[in-house]
C-alpha positions in Angstrom: 71.7 110.4 84.9 74.4 112.6 82.9 77.8 112.8 84.1 76.8 117.0 85.3 74.4 115.4 87.6 76.3 112.8 89.1 79.0 115.7 89.7 76.2 118.0 91.4 75.3 115.0 93.5 78.6 114.3 94.4 79.4 117.9 94.7 75.6 117.7 97.4 77.7 115.2 99.9 80.8 118.0 100.3 79.4 121.3 101.2 82.7 122.7 103.1 85.5 121.3 100.0 86.5 122.9 96.9 86.1 121.0 94.0 88.5 121.7 91.3 86.2 122.3 87.7 87.8 120.8 84.7 85.9 122.0 81.5 85.7 118.0 81.2 82.4 117.2 84.2 83.1 113.9 84.0 87.1 114.2 84.6 85.6 116.6 87.3 84.1 114.0 89.1 86.9 110.9 88.0 89.5 113.9 89.9 87.8 113.7 92.4 86.8 110.4 93.8 89.8 109.0 92.6 91.0 111.9 95.4 88.6 110.2 97.8 89.5 107.1 97.7 93.5 107.6 97.8 92.8 109.5 100.3 95.0 112.5 99.8 93.3 114.9 101.8 94.9 113.7 104.6 98.2 113.8 106.1 100.2 110.4 104.5 100.4 108.5 107.6 97.1 109.1 108.6 95.5 107.4 105.3 93.2 104.9 105.6 93.3 102.5 102.0 91.0 102.9 98.9 88.6 99.8 100.4 88.2 101.5 103.4 87.4 105.5 102.1 84.8 103.3 99.9 83.3 101.5 103.3 83.2 106.0 104.3 81.6 107.1 101.3 79.1 104.9 100.9 78.0 105.7 104.4 78.0 109.3 103.6 75.6 108.3 100.7 73.7 106.5 102.4 72.7 108.8 105.2 73.0 112.0 102.8 69.7 113.1 101.3 69.7 112.8 97.6 67.0 110.3 96.7 68.2 107.5 95.2 67.9 106.9 91.9 71.5 109.2 92.4 72.9 107.7 95.8 72.6 104.6 93.4 74.4 105.7 90.7 77.0 107.4 92.6 77.8 103.9 94.7 78.3 102.6 91.1 80.9 105.4 90.2 82.8 104.6 93.1 83.0 101.0 92.8 84.3 101.6 89.7 87.2 104.0 90.4 87.9 101.4 93.2 88.4 98.7 90.9 89.9 100.7 88.1 92.7 101.7 90.8 92.6 98.3 92.0 93.6 97.5 88.3 96.2 99.9 88.1 97.7 98.1 91.0 97.6 94.9 90.0 100.1 96.9 86.6 102.7 97.7 88.8 101.2 101.0 90.4 99.9 101.4 94.3 96.9 101.5 96.0 
């Protein structure tokens, strides 16, 4: 599955959310998932941890009408981004 197809599958999960599109679909998808896992759409005092958001994202994906292959690819991509965020924290960033 290409990044464009994965991005379209991701967008189908969020029908009411505007998704700023970059020239590069892979970058658009990466930014959207990072924003989701960092809970940036929520007020800072109410934000959940990236692990909590990952769990909620997986539930959203699993209960969606996407086909199984799309679901697996999206979950794997979310896990990849979560691991990147964790690595940033280890190197001195913050989660």
